[in-house]
MIKOL-11522 format. One record per residue: residue in three letters; chain; x, y, z of N, C-alpha, C in turn. Coordinates in steps of 0.001 Angstrom, whole numbers, plus 500000, padded with zeros to 6 digits. Layout:
N
<Ala, A, <X, Y, Z>, <X, Y, Z>, <X, Y, Z>>;
...
END
This chain:
224
<Met, A, <164939, 279954, 664635>, <163601, 279505, 664972>, <162547, 280255, 664177>>;
<Thr, A, <162972, 280893, 663073>, <162078, 281844, 662415>, <162332, 281881, 660923>>;
<Phe, A, <161274, 282127, 660130>, <161468, 282497, 658724>, <160516, 283632, 658397>>;
<Ser, A, <160964, 284503, 657495>, <160194, 285701, 657193>, <160469, 286178, 655783>>;
<Ile, A, <159592, 287060, 655302>, <159764, 287705, 654014>, <159366, 289174, 654163>>;
<Val, A, <160165, 290049, 653565>, <159859, 291483, 653501>, <159715, 291840, 652031>>;
<Ala, A, <158752, 292728, 651701>, <158474, 292937, 650275>, <157803, 294282, 650018>>;
<Arg, A, <157889, 294701, 648765>, <157225, 295914, 648267>, <156365, 295540, 647077>>;
<Cys, A, <155163, 296129, 647011>, <154276, 295946, 645868>, <154579, 297037, 644836>>;
<Thr, A, <154951, 296668, 643635>, <155289, 297652, 642608>, <154063, 298392, 642087>>;
<Arg, A, <152887, 297797, 642243>, <151669, 298423, 641737>, <151162, 299512, 642673>>;
<Thr, A, <151270, 299291, 643977>, <150702, 300213, 644960>, <151748, 300936, 645808>>;
<Asp, A, <152990, 300485, 645770>, <154067, 300971, 646642>, <153832, 300614, 648108>>;
<Gln, A, <152878, 299738, 648385>, <152693, 299261, 649751>, <153870, 298370, 650145>>;
<Leu, A, <154148, 298340, 651428>, <155243, 297550, 651982>, <154686, 296578, 653010>>;
<Gly, A, <155294, 295404, 653120>, <154786, 294453, 654082>, <155740, 293331, 654372>>;
<Met, A, <155401, 292579, 655386>, <156212, 291417, 655757>, <155327, 290371, 656406>>;
<Ala, A, <155808, 289137, 656360>, <155171, 288035, 657052>, <156258, 287224, 657737>>;
<Val, A, <155914, 286647, 658874>, <156910, 285950, 659682>, <156232, 284829, 660456>>;
<Ser, A, <156983, 283771, 660733>, <156467, 282679, 661559>, <157613, 282046, 662334>>;
<Ser, A, <157268, 281440, 663473>, <158296, 280886, 664350>, <157713, 279848, 665285>>;
<Ser, A, <158598, 279045, 665863>, <158194, 278151, 666943>, <158064, 278895, 668262>>;
<Ser, A, <158624, 280086, 668345>, <158543, 280901, 669553>, <157202, 281624, 669628>>;
<Pro, A, <156755, 282017, 670808>, <155499, 282762, 670916>, <155671, 284210, 670466>>;
<Ala, A, <154588, 284791, 669954>, <154498, 286229, 669665>, <155655, 286735, 668813>>;
<Val, A, <155991, 286022, 667762>, <157173, 286383, 666973>, <157042, 287763, 666340>>;
<Ala, A, <155851, 288133, 665868>, <155704, 289411, 665172>, <155943, 290593, 666099>>;
<Ala, A, <155711, 290424, 667398>, <155926, 291508, 668353>, <157386, 291905, 668440>>;
<Arg, A, <158292, 290980, 668119>, <159726, 291243, 668242>, <160434, 291425, 666903>>;
<Cys, A, <159808, 290970, 665820>, <160539, 290843, 664562>, <160027, 291703, 663421>>;
<Ala, A, <158840, 292277, 663515>, <158192, 292944, 662370>, <158180, 294453, 662545>>;
<Tyr, A, <158718, 295159, 661537>, <158808, 296620, 661588>, <158567, 297197, 660199>>;
<Ala, A, <157767, 298250, 660101>, <157503, 298878, 658811>, <157099, 300328, 659023>>;
<Lys, A, <157433, 301158, 658063>, <157028, 302564, 658083>, <156636, 302961, 656672>>;
<Ala, A, <155430, 303495, 656525>, <154917, 303868, 655212>, <155857, 304847, 654515>>;
<Gly, A, <156121, 304585, 653241>, <156972, 305452, 652451>, <158447, 305331, 652742>>;
<Val, A, <158822, 304443, 653658>, <160222, 304307, 654064>, <160753, 302900, 653790>>;
<Gly, A, <160158, 301900, 654433>, <160655, 300547, 654243>, <160018, 299574, 655214>>;
<Val, A, <160474, 298339, 655114>, <159990, 297271, 655981>, <161185, 296409, 656368>>;
<Val, A, <161195, 295945, 657619>, <162356, 295266, 658182>, <161918, 294059, 658994>>;
<Ala, A, <162710, 292999, 658927>, <162574, 291862, 659831>, <163888, 291696, 660583>>;
<Ser, A, <163797, 291626, 661902>, <164958, 291364, 662752>, <164700, 290052, 663474>>;
<Gln, A, <165593, 289081, 663300>, <165307, 287740, 663816>, <166593, 286999, 664176>>;
<Asn, A, <166448, 285748, 664608>, <167524, 284857, 665047>, <168171, 285395, 666330>>;
<Ile, A, <167728, 284870, 667472>, <168154, 285407, 668773>, <167955, 286925, 668698>>;
<Thr, A, <166719, 287319, 668574>, <166328, 288627, 668082>, <166779, 289770, 668984>>;
<Asp, A, <167287, 290820, 668346>, <167499, 292106, 668992>, <166459, 293066, 668419>>;
<Pro, A, <165356, 293334, 669143>, <164294, 294166, 668596>, <164716, 295609, 668304>>;
<Arg, A, <165858, 296032, 668817>, <166328, 297394, 668545>, <166756, 297583, 667100>>;
<Leu, A, <167122, 296503, 666421>, <167677, 296633, 665079>, <166631, 297056, 664060>>;
<Gly, A, <165365, 296645, 664251>, <164321, 297013, 663302>, <164090, 298513, 663241>>;
<Pro, A, <163764, 299164, 664378>, <163569, 300618, 664354>, <164800, 301385, 663896>>;
<Lys, A, <165984, 300922, 664269>, <167201, 301607, 663844>, <167369, 301546, 662326>>;
<Thr, A, <167041, 300410, 661742>, <167154, 300277, 660289>, <166126, 301153, 659588>>;
<Leu, A, <164904, 301194, 660111>, <163891, 302084, 659543>, <164322, 303541, 659629>>;
<Leu, A, <164902, 303932, 660745>, <165360, 305308, 660901>, <166446, 305635, 659884>>;
<Ala, A, <167385, 304722, 659677>, <168437, 304949, 658690>, <167857, 305123, 657295>>;
<Met, A, <166849, 304330, 656952>, <166217, 304467, 655641>, <165428, 305766, 655546>>;
<Ala, A, <164774, 306172, 656648>, <164041, 307428, 656661>, <164975, 308616, 656470>>;
<Glu, A, <166218, 308463, 656876>, <167205, 309523, 656726>, <167830, 309553, 655336>>;
<Gly, A, <167383, 308642, 654452>, <167817, 308684, 653071>, <168735, 307571, 652622>>;
<His, A, <169071, 306665, 653506>, <169928, 305549, 653132>, <169091, 304428, 652515>>;
<Gly, A, <169552, 303854, 651425>, <168884, 302703, 650848>, <169034, 301495, 651746>>;
<Ala, A, <168231, 300465, 651493>, <168260, 299273, 652341>, <169655, 298667, 652482>>;
<Pro, A, <170431, 298496, 651392>, <171764, 297894, 651560>, <172663, 298696, 652494>>;
<Glu, A, <172673, 300010, 652322>, <173515, 300842, 653169>, <172998, 300865, 654604>>;
<Ala, A, <171675, 300928, 654763>, <171094, 300981, 656101>, <171419, 299717, 656890>>;
<Val, A, <171226, 298556, 656281>, <171518, 297292, 656973>, <172992, 297211, 657330>>;
<Lys, A, <173859, 297591, 656406>, <175303, 297560, 656680>, <175656, 298475, 657847>>;
<Met, A, <175094, 299670, 657862>, <175360, 300620, 658945>, <174930, 300063, 660290>>;
<Ile, A, <173719, 299524, 660343>, <173180, 299049, 661620>, <173941, 297829, 662115>>;
<Ile, A, <174254, 296917, 661227>, <174999, 295713, 661633>, <176407, 296071, 662077>>;
<Asn, A, <177053, 296974, 661372>, <178418, 297363, 661751>, <178465, 297997, 663134>>;
<Ala, A, <177374, 298654, 663519>, <177332, 299321, 664821>, <176761, 298434, 665918>>;
<Ala, A, <176208, 297292, 665554>, <175504, 296448, 666525>, <176465, 295567, 667315>>;
<Lys, A, <176145, 295340, 668586>, <176845, 294347, 669375>, <176262, 292966, 669070>>;
<Asn, A, <177089, 291958, 669113>, <176646, 290567, 668918>, <175993, 290349, 667563>>;
<Ala, A, <176472, 291058, 666535>, <175858, 290969, 665211>, <175908, 289557, 664641>>;
<Asp, A, <176896, 288762, 665045>, <177009, 287408, 664505>, <175798, 286545, 664825>>;
<Phe, A, <175021, 286938, 665841>, <173848, 286162, 666248>, <172569, 286590, 665519>>;
<Arg, A, <172642, 287610, 664679>, <171434, 288221, 664133>, <171220, 287934, 662651>>;
<Gln, A, <169951, 287967, 662265>, <169548, 288074, 660861>, <168720, 289349, 660723>>;
<Leu, A, <169017, 290126, 659667>, <168340, 291392, 659447>, <168014, 291528, 657968>>;
<Leu, A, <166733, 291734, 657656>, <166255, 291855, 656269>, <165556, 293196, 656111>>;
<Ala, A, <165739, 293822, 654950>, <165073, 295102, 654717>, <164762, 295296, 653246>>;
<Val, A, <163657, 295994, 652997>, <163307, 296500, 651668>, <162970, 297977, 651843>>;
<Asp, A, <163542, 298825, 650997>, <163215, 300244, 651094>, <162094, 300611, 650123>>;
<Ala, A, <161708, 301881, 650129>, <160550, 302327, 649352>, <160779, 302275, 647855>>;
<Arg, A, <162012, 302075, 647437>, <162329, 301937, 646007>, <162490, 300486, 645591>>;
<Gly, A, <162330, 299585, 646539>, <162436, 298163, 646228>, <163823, 297588, 646374>>;
<Asn, A, <164791, 298395, 646816>, <166123, 297855, 647082>, <166060, 296944, 648298>>;
<Thr, A, <166791, 295857, 648261>, <166734, 294875, 649339>, <168119, 294619, 649915>>;
<Ala, A, <168119, 294132, 651154>, <169374, 293769, 651805>, <169098, 292711, 652860>>;
<Ile, A, <170047, 291812, 653031>, <169962, 290772, 654065>, <171327, 290618, 654721>>;
<Tyr, A, <171328, 290489, 656021>, <172513, 290087, 656765>, <172158, 288847, 657565>>;
<Ser, A, <172948, 287811, 657416>, <172800, 286605, 658227>, <174121, 286351, 658932>>;
<Gly, A, <174139, 286506, 660250>, <175358, 286339, 661014>, <175857, 284906, 661020>>;
<Ser, A, <177148, 284765, 661311>, <177783, 283441, 661279>, <177234, 282503, 662350>>;
<Lys, A, <176580, 283056, 663368>, <176008, 282234, 664429>, <174497, 282089, 664296>>;
<Ser, A, <173983, 282299, 663081>, <172573, 282009, 662829>, <172317, 280544, 663124>>;
<Leu, A, <171156, 280245, 663661>, <170876, 278924, 664202>, <170615, 277880, 663123>>;
<Gly, A, <171151, 276700, 663337>, <170829, 275535, 662527>, <171017, 275741, 661037>>;
<Thr, A, <170138, 275126, 660257>, <170134, 275348, 658813>, <169549, 276727, 658561>>;
<His, A, <170379, 277636, 658099>, <169919, 278993, 657839>, <170253, 279368, 656403>>;
<Ala, A, <169427, 280230, 655830>, <169601, 280615, 654435>, <168871, 281920, 654207>>;
<Asp, A, <169204, 282579, 653096>, <168508, 283799, 652719>, <168532, 283943, 651207>>;
<Phe, A, <167629, 284771, 650712>, <167538, 284988, 649260>, <166899, 286352, 649033>>;
<Ala, A, <167495, 287125, 648125>, <166979, 288466, 647856>, <166826, 288694, 646364>>;
<Ser, A, <165814, 289455, 646010>, <165617, 289950, 644658>, <165203, 291403, 644789>>;
<His, A, <164981, 292087, 643702>, <164424, 293424, 643805>, <162987, 293307, 644315>>;
<Asn, A, <162646, 294090, 645305>, <161311, 294170, 645904>, <160964, 293059, 646882>>;
<Ala, A, <161799, 292060, 647073>, <161468, 291005, 648033>, <162733, 290313, 648530>>;
<Ala, A, <162730, 289990, 649823>, <163846, 289265, 650428>, <163304, 288363, 651527>>;
<Ala, A, <163897, 287196, 651664>, <163452, 286235, 652671>, <164656, 285594, 653339>>;
<Ala, A, <164467, 285181, 654581>, <165540, 284509, 655317>, <164931, 283669, 656425>>;
<Gly, A, <165718, 282712, 656900>, <165257, 281881, 657996>, <166392, 281177, 658688>>;
<Asn, A, <166090, 280631, 659843>, <167052, 279844, 660615>, <166336, 278639, 661192>>;
<Leu, A, <167090, 277622, 661536>, <166516, 276338, 661952>, <165484, 275857, 660943>>;
<Leu, A, <165838, 275955, 659682>, <164928, 275603, 658600>, <164951, 274112, 658303>>;
<Ala, A, <163842, 273637, 657766>, <163791, 272251, 657309>, <164576, 272069, 656020>>;
<Ser, A, <164746, 273145, 655250>, <165476, 273079, 653982>, <166101, 274437, 653683>>;
<Pro, A, <167336, 274463, 653181>, <167948, 275740, 652812>, <167315, 276360, 651573>>;
<Ala, A, <166457, 275618, 650873>, <165795, 276137, 649677>, <164596, 277012, 650000>>;
<Ile, A, <164212, 277102, 651261>, <162974, 277782, 651630>, <162967, 279272, 651292>>;
<Pro, A, <163984, 280051, 651632>, <163904, 281488, 651318>, <163732, 281777, 649828>>;
<Glu, A, <164444, 281079, 648981>, <164281, 281298, 647545>, <162870, 280933, 647097>>;
<Ala, A, <162340, 279840, 647618>, <160979, 279436, 647261>, <159971, 280491, 647692>>;
<Met, A, <160209, 281119, 648821>, <159310, 282167, 649301>, <159307, 283369, 648367>>;
<Val, A, <160482, 283799, 647955>, <160583, 284961, 647065>, <159964, 284655, 645706>>;
<Ile, A, <160208, 283463, 645204>, <159623, 283073, 643915>, <158102, 283062, 644004>>;
<Ala, A, <157569, 282497, 645083>, <156109, 282457, 645252>, <155539, 283862, 645345>>;
<Phe, A, <156233, 284740, 646031>, <155767, 286118, 646118>, <155689, 286754, 644737>>;
<His, A, <156732, 286616, 643951>, <156758, 287252, 642635>, <155766, 286625, 641660>>;
<His, A, <155449, 285368, 641847>, <154479, 284710, 640974>, <153042, 285080, 641330>>;
<Gly, A, <152833, 285630, 642501>, <151488, 286010, 642916>, <150988, 287225, 642157>>;
<Thr, A, <149677, 287333, 642049>, <149073, 288440, 641298>, <148064, 289227, 642118>>;
<Gly, A, <147814, 288835, 643321>, <146786, 289486, 644127>, <147329, 290622, 644968>>;
<His, A, <146631, 290924, 646042>, <147033, 291952, 646985>, <148366, 291576, 647631>>;
<Leu, A, <149100, 292577, 648079>, <150370, 292323, 648753>, <150206, 291316, 649884>>;
<Gly, A, <149138, 291454, 650663>, <148907, 290507, 651753>, <148717, 289087, 651263>>;
<Asp, A, <147992, 288919, 650166>, <147801, 287591, 649586>, <149132, 286987, 649161>>;
<Arg, A, <149969, 287806, 648539>, <151240, 287314, 648020>, <152210, 286952, 649140>>;
<Leu, A, <152152, 287694, 650239>, <152981, 287347, 651385>, <152534, 286027, 652007>>;
<Ile, A, <151244, 285808, 652074>, <150754, 284526, 652582>, <151121, 283398, 651623>>;
<Asp, A, <151059, 283656, 650314>, <151522, 282655, 649342>, <152970, 282268, 649631>>;
<Ala, A, <153791, 283251, 649948>, <155201, 282988, 650229>, <155359, 282127, 651478>>;
<Met, A, <154571, 282415, 652506>, <154657, 281620, 653731>, <154190, 280194, 653496>>;
<Arg, A, <153169, 280029, 652676>, <152707, 278681, 652351>, <153737, 277928, 651526>>;
<Ala, A, <154500, 278637, 650699>, <155575, 277990, 649951>, <156641, 277465, 650907>>;
<Ala, A, <156891, 278206, 651977>, <157827, 277724, 652992>, <157286, 276477, 653675>>;
<Leu, A, <156006, 276476, 653994>, <155393, 275295, 654608>, <155504, 274073, 653716>>;
<Ala, A, <155355, 274286, 652414>, <155398, 273167, 651472>, <156754, 272477, 651467>>;
<Leu, A, <157794, 273211, 651852>, <159143, 272635, 651921>, <159528, 272238, 653338>>;
<Gly, A, <158570, 272268, 654248>, <158831, 271817, 655607>, <158906, 272910, 656638>>;
<Gly, A, <159006, 274176, 656187>, <159038, 275291, 657122>, <160201, 275210, 658088>>;
<Glu, A, <159916, 275469, 659334>, <160937, 275354, 660372>, <161133, 273886, 660741>>;
<Ala, A, <162310, 273581, 661242>, <162587, 272196, 661613>, <161672, 271725, 662746>>;
<Gly, A, <161256, 272623, 663625>, <160332, 272294, 664702>, <158934, 272773, 664404>>;
<Ala, A, <158033, 272565, 665354>, <156642, 272969, 665172>, <156510, 274482, 665239>>;
<Leu, A, <155692, 275049, 664350>, <155411, 276478, 664360>, <154301, 276787, 665363>>;
<His, A, <154424, 277933, 666032>, <153416, 278310, 667023>, <152914, 279743, 666884>>;
<Ser, A, <153632, 280611, 666183>, <153163, 281988, 666047>, <153488, 282515, 664660>>;
<Ala, A, <152768, 283564, 664250>, <152973, 284154, 662927>, <152399, 285560, 662927>>;
<Gly, A, <152783, 286338, 661913>, <152255, 287686, 661791>, <152306, 288187, 660368>>;
<Leu, A, <151435, 289144, 660080>, <151374, 289820, 658782>, <151259, 291308, 659050>>;
<Leu, A, <152199, 292106, 658531>, <152236, 293544, 658752>, <152280, 294258, 657409>>;
<Leu, A, <151347, 295194, 657177>, <151264, 295936, 655922>, <151159, 297422, 656202>>;
<Val, A, <151858, 298246, 655411>, <151704, 299694, 655482>, <151460, 300238, 654081>>;
<Gly, A, <150668, 301319, 654036>, <150340, 301930, 652752>, <150671, 303411, 652756>>;
<Glu, A, <149656, 304256, 652650>, <149885, 305694, 652596>, <149842, 306360, 653977>>;
<Gln, A, <149195, 305727, 654944>, <149010, 306355, 656243>, <150165, 306004, 657176>>;
<Glu, A, <150251, 306743, 658281>, <151352, 306530, 659206>, <151146, 305302, 660093>>;
<Trp, A, <149923, 304773, 660111>, <149657, 303568, 660897>, <149528, 302365, 659952>>;
<Pro, A, <149658, 301156, 660470>, <149584, 299975, 659601>, <148205, 299806, 658973>>;
<Met, A, <148189, 299385, 657705>, <146945, 298956, 657067>, <146435, 297692, 657720>>;
<Ala, A, <147366, 296805, 658053>, <147021, 295541, 658703>, <148172, 295132, 659605>>;
<Asp, A, <147831, 294646, 660770>, <148816, 294117, 661711>, <148164, 292921, 662383>>;
<Leu, A, <148214, 291792, 661712>, <147501, 290589, 662128>, <148476, 289590, 662728>>;
<Arg, A, <148081, 289005, 663846>, <149003, 288124, 664558>, <148288, 286905, 665140>>;
<Cys, A, <148993, 285826, 665156>, <148632, 284663, 665964>, <149810, 284459, 666904>>;
<Asp, A, <149618, 284747, 668181>, <150740, 284734, 669112>, <151048, 283352, 669675>>;
<Trp, A, <150073, 282423, 669618>, <150356, 281047, 670048>, <149216, 280140, 669615>>;
<Thr, A, <149561, 279042, 669006>, <148590, 278004, 668683>, <149314, 276681, 668553>>;
<Glu, A, <148591, 275607, 668837>, <149129, 274269, 668587>, <148816, 273832, 667153>>;
<Asp, A, <147956, 274591, 666480>, <147672, 274342, 665064>, <148619, 275189, 664219>>;
<Cys, A, <148308, 275401, 662962>, <149207, 276150, 662084>, <148978, 277656, 662257>>;
<Pro, A, <149957, 278408, 662749>, <149757, 279843, 662938>, <149666, 280609, 661620>>;
<Ile, A, <150309, 280107, 660582>, <150236, 280773, 659280>, <148810, 280712, 658747>>;
<Glu, A, <148177, 279571, 658877>, <146793, 279465, 658424>, <145852, 280264, 659319>>;
<Ala, A, <146196, 280408, 660585>, <145389, 281253, 661472>, <145448, 282712, 661021>>;
<Val, A, <146640, 283187, 660667>, <146782, 284557, 660164>, <146099, 284695, 658807>>;
<Ala, A, <146224, 283667, 657970>, <145552, 283703, 656664>, <144041, 283807, 656834>>;
<Ala, A, <143485, 283106, 657814>, <142046, 283184, 658064>, <141652, 284580, 658536>>;
<Ala, A, <142468, 285179, 659395>, <142195, 286540, 659847>, <142283, 287527, 658688>>;
<Trp, A, <143266, 287328, 657805>, <143417, 288192, 656632>, <142209, 288075, 655716>>;
<His, A, <141682, 286883, 655553>, <140507, 286661, 654705>, <139314, 287484, 655217>>;
<Ile, A, <139186, 287594, 656520>, <138103, 288374, 657115>, <138403, 289875, 657064>>;
<Tyr, A, <139646, 290237, 657330>, <140007, 291648, 657463>, <140164, 292353, 656120>>;
<Lys, A, <140661, 291658, 655133>, <140964, 292281, 653833>, <139787, 293064, 653247>>;
<Pro, A, <138551, 292528, 653189>, <137452, 293296, 652589>, <137091, 294558, 653371>>;
<Gln, A, <137468, 294622, 654648>, <137129, 295769, 655491>, <138293, 296747, 655680>>;
<Met, A, <139461, 296380, 655204>, <140676, 297118, 655516>, <140591, 298590, 655106>>;
<Asp, A, <140172, 298856, 653896>, <140081, 300243, 653431>, <139041, 301032, 654212>>;
<Asp, A, <137990, 300362, 654678>, <136952, 301052, 655438>, <137474, 301542, 656779>>;
<Tyr, A, <138406, 300801, 657380>, <138973, 301258, 658633>, <139834, 302497, 658440>>;
<Ile, A, <140441, 302628, 657273>, <141180, 303847, 656965>, <140212, 305018, 656816>>;
<Val, A, <139077, 304767, 656130>, <138057, 305810, 655997>, <137541, 306221, 657367>>;
<Arg, A, <137343, 305263, 658260>, <136862, 305576, 659607>, <137797, 306546, 660314>>;
<Ala, A, <139092, 306400, 660078>, <140065, 307280, 660718>, <140088, 308659, 660080>>;
<Leu, A, <140001, 308699, 658751>, <140163, 309958, 658034>, <138864, 310749, 657899>>;
<Asp, A, <137756, 310054, 657714>, <136466, 310729, 657506>, <135355, 309821, 658011>>;
<Pro, A, <135153, 309759, 659323>, <134228, 308779, 659897>, <132797, 308926, 659420>>;
<Ala, A, <132401, 310124, 658973>, <131030, 310298, 658488>, <130757, 309482, 657245>>;
<Lys, A, <131810, 309127, 656508>, <131659, 308351, 655282>, <131915, 306861, 655483>>;
<Ala, A, <132224, 306467, 656696>, <132598, 305076, 656939>, <131371, 304174, 656980>>;
<Pro, A, <131415, 303023, 656341>, <130296, 302080, 656396>, <130200, 301422, 657761>>;
<Gln, A, <129024, 300856, 658039>, <128814, 300123, 659276>, <128705, 298632, 658967>>;
<Tyr, A, <129035, 297821, 659973>, <129036, 296375, 659777>, <128067, 295651, 660692>>;
<Gly, A, <127260, 296400, 661463>, <126242, 295774, 662275>, <126752, 295017, 663472>>;
<Val, A, <127941, 295367, 663950>, <128468, 294713, 665143>, <128198, 295606, 666342>>;
<Pro, A, <128234, 295051, 667574>, <127990, 295868, 668760>, <128933, 297069, 668815>>;
<Gly, A, <128374, 298236, 669054>, <129177, 299453, 669112>, <129373, 300122, 667774>>;
<Asp, A, <128949, 299480, 666706>, <129105, 300039, 665352>, <127846, 300857, 665041>>;
<Glu, A, <127839, 302077, 665532>, <126645, 302909, 665414>, <126981, 304245, 664760>>;
END
């Protein structure tokens, strides 16, 4: 019921992922990232424990391929899971269990990997990775490009209702964690609209945390 992409920006070393599903609040269960370590998507009858465990394995020095293999080998009911990871060096790994739902597929390259289940087309993950690599803008822009490439091929077989965009940079907290937890319209475009608003202010929120005296104001209530 889900498709996602995990990726690393070679220019900035930022890490991020985007995800969408017919289920509500998909990003709350499927999106995991840690600055300087990696980014993970855990999906398909999701076990949310797999994301943090994979990040921990990568933080301990294991590359994405080894980390995913370790976590899947130790996991119960692994046949029901899909697990994608990119580490801080751009190594990628994907596991798609034999009981992944419906039309399922995955595709990996250096710095980007995508996978999905209950897809409208098995070509979607490859199209997502290609769109990501063809992009030239910010990591967030390129991840949204990848999600739109999935939409162009039909996306999920059913209607989409939720989506998320998660980005990490140099700080221990996310640069961006944007979500649409439920809509009858397109959740990917809802997240894209939020990103369009948030992107110009994103660095300023980091300044607010690190050195609030230098942070700009935006004239909103409480912004004093």
